[in-house]
The first five atom37 places (N, CA, C, CB, O) and aatype in JSON, in Angstrom:
{
  "aatype": [12, 5, 1, 2, 2, 11, 1, 10, 16, 7, 16, 0, 0, 5, 10, 19, 8, 9, 15, 6, 4, 7, 7, 17, 3, 0, 13, 10, 6, 11, 9, 0, 3, 5, 19, 10, 4, 15, 13, 0, 5, 16, 18, 2, 3, 0, 0, 1, 1, 14, 8, 10, 1, 19, 9, 7, 7, 16, 6, 11, 11, 13, 7, 7, 2],
  "atom_mask": [
    [1, 1, 1, 1, 1],
    [1, 1, 1, 1, 1],
    [1, 1, 1, 1, 1],
    [1, 1, 1, 1, 1],
    [1, 1, 1, 1, 1],
    [1, 1, 1, 1, 1],
    [1, 1, 1, 1, 1],
    [1, 1, 1, 1, 1],
    [1, 1, 1, 1, 1],
    [1, 1, 1, 0, 1],
    [1, 1, 1, 1, 1],
    [1, 1, 1, 1, 1],
    [1, 1, 1, 1, 1],
    [1, 1, 1, 1, 1],
    [1, 1, 1, 1, 1],
    [1, 1, 1, 1, 1],
    [1, 1, 1, 1, 1],
    [1, 1, 1, 1, 1],
    [1, 1, 1, 1, 1],
    [1, 1, 1, 1, 1],
    [1, 1, 1, 1, 1],
    [1, 1, 1, 0, 1],
    [1, 1, 1, 0, 1],
    [1, 1, 1, 1, 1],
    [1, 1, 1, 1, 1],
    [1, 1, 1, 1, 1],
    [1, 1, 1, 1, 1],
    [1, 1, 1, 1, 1],
    [1, 1, 1, 1, 1],
    [1, 1, 1, 1, 1],
    [1, 1, 1, 1, 1],
    [1, 1, 1, 1, 1],
    [1, 1, 1, 1, 1],
    [1, 1, 1, 1, 1],
    [1, 1, 1, 1, 1],
    [1, 1, 1, 1, 1],
    [1, 1, 1, 1, 1],
    [1, 1, 1, 1, 1],
    [1, 1, 1, 1, 1],
    [1, 1, 1, 1, 1],
    [1, 1, 1, 1, 1],
    [1, 1, 1, 1, 1],
    [1, 1, 1, 1, 1],
    [1, 1, 1, 1, 1],
    [1, 1, 1, 1, 1],
    [1, 1, 1, 1, 1],
    [1, 1, 1, 1, 1],
    [1, 1, 1, 1, 1],
    [1, 1, 1, 1, 1],
    [1, 1, 1, 1, 1],
    [1, 1, 1, 1, 1],
    [1, 1, 1, 1, 1],
    [1, 1, 1, 1, 1],
    [1, 1, 1, 1, 1],
    [1, 1, 1, 1, 1],
    [1, 1, 1, 0, 1],
    [1, 1, 1, 0, 1],
    [1, 1, 1, 1, 1],
    [1, 1, 1, 1, 1],
    [1, 1, 1, 1, 1],
    [1, 1, 1, 1, 1],
    [1, 1, 1, 1, 1],
    [1, 1, 1, 0, 1],
    [1, 1, 1, 0, 1],
    [1, 1, 1, 1, 1]
  ],
  "atom_positions": [
    [[-22.24, 6.73, -10.19], [-22.98, 6.42, -10.78], [-23.54, 6.56, -12.24], [-23.41, 6.59, -10.16], [-22.8, 7.12, -13.05]],
    [[-24.43, 6.25, -12.54], [-24.63, 6.38, -13.63], [-25.74, 7.75, -14.13], [-24.98, 5.08, -13.9], [-26.47, 8.38, -13.36]],
    [[-25.61, 7.94, -15.44], [-26.8, 8.7, -15.66], [-28.19, 8.83, -15.32], [-26.9, 8.64, -16.5], [-28.74, 9.93, -15.35]],
    [[-28.86, 7.67, -14.97], [-30.41, 7.38, -14.16], [-30.21, 7.97, -12.83], [-30.88, 5.6, -13.93], [-31.31, 8.28, -12.37]],
    [[-29.29, 8.24, -12.08], [-28.85, 8.16, -10.88], [-28.73, 6.49, -10.03], [-29.8, 9.16, -10.24], [-28.61, 6.31, -8.81]],
    [[-28.79, 5.71, -10.84], [-28.92, 3.97, -10.2], [-27.41, 3.6, -9.49], [-29.23, 2.56, -11.76], [-26.36, 3.38, -10.09]],
    [[-27.49, 3.59, -9.05], [-25.67, 3.46, -7.81], [-25.59, 2.05, -8.73], [-25.77, 3.12, -5.13], [-26.5, 1.22, -8.74]],
    [[-24.56, 1.93, -9.34], [-23.61, 0.48, -9.63], [-23.06, -0.44, -8.85], [-22.56, 0.68, -10.17], [-22.32, 0.2, -8.11]],
    [[-22.95, -1.9, -8.5], [-22.62, -1.99, -7.8], [-22.2, -3.42, -8.94], [-23.3, -1.66, -6.54], [-22.69, -3.73, -10.03]],
    [[-20.46, -4.44, -7.63], [-20.29, -5.62, -8.51], [-19.88, -5.32, -9.23], [0.0, 0.0, 0.0], [-19.67, -4.11, -9.3]],
    [[-19.42, -6.25, -10.39], [-19.09, -6.29, -11.71], [-19.24, -4.74, -12.6], [-20.03, -7.44, -12.28], [-18.38, -4.07, -13.17]],
    [[-20.57, -4.55, -12.43], [-20.39, -4.09, -13.27], [-19.35, -2.32, -13.11], [-21.76, -4.26, -13.75], [-18.43, -1.86, -13.79]],
    [[-20.01, -1.84, -12.01], [-18.97, -0.74, -10.84], [-17.53, -0.89, -11.44], [-18.88, -1.39, -8.83], [-16.95, 0.04, -12.0]],
    [[-16.89, -2.4, -11.25], [-15.39, -1.82, -11.59], [-15.38, -2.2, -13.51], [-13.83, -2.96, -10.42], [-14.32, -2.17, -14.14]],
    [[-16.58, -2.5, -14.12], [-15.89, -2.45, -15.43], [-15.97, -0.86, -15.45], [-16.67, -3.35, -16.8], [-14.86, -0.36, -15.66]],
    [[-17.25, 0.31, -15.26], [-17.69, 1.8, -15.19], [-16.5, 1.51, -15.21], [-18.58, 2.76, -14.18], [-15.91, 1.2, -16.25]],
    [[-15.66, 1.6, -13.4], [-14.54, 1.97, -12.72], [-13.43, 2.02, -14.08], [-14.19, 0.83, -11.38], [-13.23, 3.11, -14.63]],
    [[-12.66, 0.67, -14.64], [-11.78, 0.56, -15.53], [-11.95, 1.59, -16.96], [-11.81, -0.87, -15.79], [-11.14, 2.17, -17.68]],
    [[-13.23, 1.49, -16.92], [-13.35, 2.4, -18.45], [-12.62, 3.48, -17.84], [-15.1, 2.94, -19.18], [-11.4, 3.57, -17.85]],
    [[-13.48, 4.34, -17.29], [-12.51, 5.75, -16.65], [-11.61, 5.71, -16.71], [-12.42, 6.19, -15.49], [-10.96, 6.54, -17.35]],
    [[-10.94, 4.43, -15.88], [-9.45, 4.91, -15.66], [-9.12, 4.6, -17.44], [-8.31, 3.75, -14.21], [-7.92, 4.37, -17.6]],
    [[-9.64, 4.58, -18.31], [-8.86, 4.47, -20.06], [-8.64, 3.05, -20.14], [0.0, 0.0, 0.0], [-7.87, 2.89, -21.1]],
    [[-8.89, 2.03, -19.68], [-9.0, 1.13, -20.04], [-7.61, -0.46, -18.99], [0.0, 0.0, 0.0], [-6.6, -0.13, -18.37]],
    [[-7.92, -1.38, -19.11], [-7.82, -2.45, -18.67], [-6.0, -2.46, -18.01], [-8.33, -3.47, -19.92], [-5.67, -2.91, -16.91]],
    [[-4.89, -1.73, -19.24], [-4.01, -1.74, -18.8], [-3.05, -0.02, -18.12], [-3.59, -2.56, -19.82], [-2.08, 0.28, -17.42]],
    [[-4.07, 0.59, -18.84], [-3.8, 2.12, -18.05], [-4.45, 1.47, -16.6], [-4.88, 3.87, -18.86], [-3.53, 1.23, -15.82]],
    [[-5.85, 1.11, -16.03], [-5.59, 0.6, -14.62], [-4.89, -0.22, -14.02], [-6.32, 0.28, -14.23], [-4.81, -0.28, -12.79]],
    [[-4.24, -1.04, -14.9], [-2.69, -1.87, -13.94], [-1.49, -1.18, -14.08], [-2.13, -3.49, -14.52], [-0.49, -1.66, -13.55]],
    [[-1.41, 0.19, -14.89], [-0.45, 0.79, -14.67], [-1.23, 1.21, -13.35], [0.1, 1.75, -15.77], [-1.23, 0.33, -12.49]],
    [[-1.79, 2.17, -13.09], [-2.3, 2.78, -11.94], [-1.76, 2.49, -10.54], [-3.56, 2.51, -11.94], [-1.08, 3.19, -9.8]],
    [[-2.53, 0.55, -10.3], [-2.18, 0.09, -9.84], [-0.81, -0.08, -9.22], [-2.59, -0.32, -10.25], [-0.56, 0.44, -8.13]],
    [[-0.09, -0.66, -9.76], [1.86, -0.8, -10.29], [2.12, 0.07, -9.45], [2.62, -0.33, -12.06], [2.51, -0.16, -8.31]],
    [[1.88, 1.36, -10.02], [2.48, 2.08, -9.42], [2.09, 3.0, -7.74], [2.66, 2.7, -10.47], [2.84, 3.71, -7.06]],
    [[0.59, 2.59, -7.5], [0.69, 3.01, -6.18], [0.81, 1.85, -5.27], [-0.42, 3.83, -5.83], [0.2, 1.92, -4.2]],
    [[1.72, 0.5, -5.61], [1.31, -0.41, -4.75], [3.53, -0.09, -4.79], [0.01, -2.2, -5.35], [4.18, -0.62, -3.9]],
    [[4.06, 0.53, -5.59], [4.93, 0.97, -5.66], [5.64, 1.46, -4.84], [4.82, 1.39, -6.2], [6.5, 0.94, -4.13]],
    [[4.93, 3.6, -5.01], [4.97, 3.62, -4.17], [4.75, 3.69, -2.79], [5.12, 3.74, -4.45], [5.27, 4.55, -2.07]],
    [[4.04, 2.86, -2.41], [3.96, 2.14, -0.64], [5.1, 1.73, -0.32], [3.01, 0.76, -0.31], [5.95, 2.17, 0.45]],
    [[5.05, 0.61, -1.16], [6.3, -0.1, -1.04], [7.64, 0.45, -1.02], [6.33, -0.9, -1.93], [8.45, -0.04, -0.24]],
    [[8.18, 1.92, -2.2], [8.84, 2.27, -1.92], [9.3, 3.19, -0.29], [8.76, 2.53, -2.91], [10.24, 3.11, 0.5]],
    [[8.16, 3.93, -0.39], [7.58, 4.58, 0.88], [8.32, 3.39, 2.63], [5.32, 4.45, 0.53], [9.08, 3.87, 3.47]],
    [[7.81, 2.05, 2.67], [7.44, 1.45, 3.24], [9.18, 1.32, 3.78], [6.43, 0.48, 2.64], [9.9, 1.38, 4.78]],
    [[9.22, 1.12, 2.33], [10.9, 0.22, 2.54], [12.23, 1.85, 3.64], [11.9, -0.26, -0.23], [13.05, 1.84, 4.56]],
    [[11.55, 3.03, 2.58], [12.86, 4.03, 3.21], [12.27, 4.44, 4.54], [13.29, 5.6, 2.18], [12.82, 5.37, 5.12]],
    [[11.53, 4.04, 4.92], [11.0, 5.33, 6.43], [11.89, 3.46, 7.18], [8.0, 6.04, 6.98], [12.15, 3.69, 8.36]],
    [[12.15, 2.6, 6.96], [12.29, 1.47, 7.56], [14.14, 1.51, 7.83], [11.56, 0.19, 6.54], [14.95, 1.27, 8.73]],
    [[14.09, 2.11, 6.01], [16.56, 1.74, 6.23], [16.57, 3.43, 6.78], [18.3, 1.41, 3.64], [17.74, 3.53, 7.14]],
    [[16.04, 4.54, 7.0], [15.83, 6.02, 7.75], [16.33, 5.37, 9.12], [13.98, 6.82, 7.79], [17.49, 5.57, 9.48]],
    [[15.31, 4.42, 10.05], [15.74, 4.33, 11.53], [17.42, 3.82, 12.22], [14.67, 3.27, 12.05], [18.08, 3.01, 11.56]],
    [[17.64, 4.05, 12.78], [19.09, 3.65, 12.96], [18.95, 2.36, 13.74], [20.05, 4.8, 13.77], [18.21, 2.06, 14.67]],
    [[19.93, 1.63, 13.04], [19.94, -0.23, 13.7], [20.46, 0.19, 14.8], [21.03, -1.71, 12.91], [21.5, 0.75, 14.46]],
    [[20.3, 0.3, 16.47], [21.25, 0.45, 17.45], [21.18, -1.16, 18.44], [20.83, 2.01, 18.35], [20.22, -1.9, 18.66]],
    [[22.53, -1.24, 18.83], [22.4, -2.9, 19.86], [23.66, -2.5, 20.6], [22.61, -4.87, 18.84], [24.69, -1.89, 20.31]],
    [[23.07, -3.2, 21.9], [23.93, -3.59, 22.36], [25.33, -4.48, 22.36], [23.41, -3.71, 22.74], [25.51, -5.68, 22.19]],
    [[26.31, -3.36, 22.64], [27.93, -3.89, 22.94], [28.91, -4.0, 23.71], [28.54, -3.57, 22.49], [29.62, -3.12, 24.2]],
    [[28.94, -5.19, 23.83], [29.86, -5.32, 25.29], [28.9, -5.25, 26.31], [0.0, 0.0, 0.0], [27.72, -5.47, 26.04]],
    [[29.43, -4.85, 27.96], [28.39, -4.44, 28.46], [27.72, -5.95, 29.41], [0.0, 0.0, 0.0], [28.26, -7.03, 29.19]],
    [[26.76, -5.88, 30.26], [26.26, -6.75, 30.85], [24.0, -6.29, 30.2], [27.04, -6.53, 32.82], [23.34, -5.28, 29.92]],
    [[23.82, -7.47, 30.27], [22.52, -7.2, 29.36], [21.67, -7.42, 30.55], [22.17, -8.29, 27.91], [21.96, -8.29, 31.37]],
    [[20.19, -6.33, 30.74], [19.52, -6.39, 31.59], [17.66, -7.22, 31.0], [19.71, -4.82, 32.14], [16.73, -6.79, 30.3]],
    [[17.82, -8.05, 31.47], [16.28, -8.75, 31.39], [15.3, -8.76, 31.58], [16.01, -9.36, 31.63], [15.02, -9.42, 32.58]],
    [[14.49, -8.31, 31.08], [12.92, -7.48, 31.52], [12.13, -9.15, 31.45], [12.06, -5.85, 29.91], [12.5, -10.23, 30.98]],
    [[10.72, -8.61, 32.28], [10.03, -9.73, 32.41], [10.05, -10.51, 34.13], [0.0, 0.0, 0.0], [9.03, -10.89, 34.69]],
    [[11.22, -10.6, 34.63], [10.7, -11.19, 35.86], [12.47, -11.72, 36.53], [0.0, 0.0, 0.0], [13.16, -11.56, 37.53]],
    [[12.55, -12.65, 34.71], [13.97, -13.44, 35.45], [15.42, -13.01, 35.76], [14.33, -14.48, 34.67], [16.2, -13.8, 36.29]]
  ]
}
């Protein structure tokens, strides 16, 4: 919202948001940090899961075969 209580949309809203974040460089750094944290969390969650596989024995097939 601007001082006169009108809602900004489109490019004007983006420019105001970027200015409030401290400029283009600070905005991109913030976005990059968010992406990196999300990736690290997803990777760590996948790495914690056990990787199980059948060793020897008979394999059971599902689906009517």
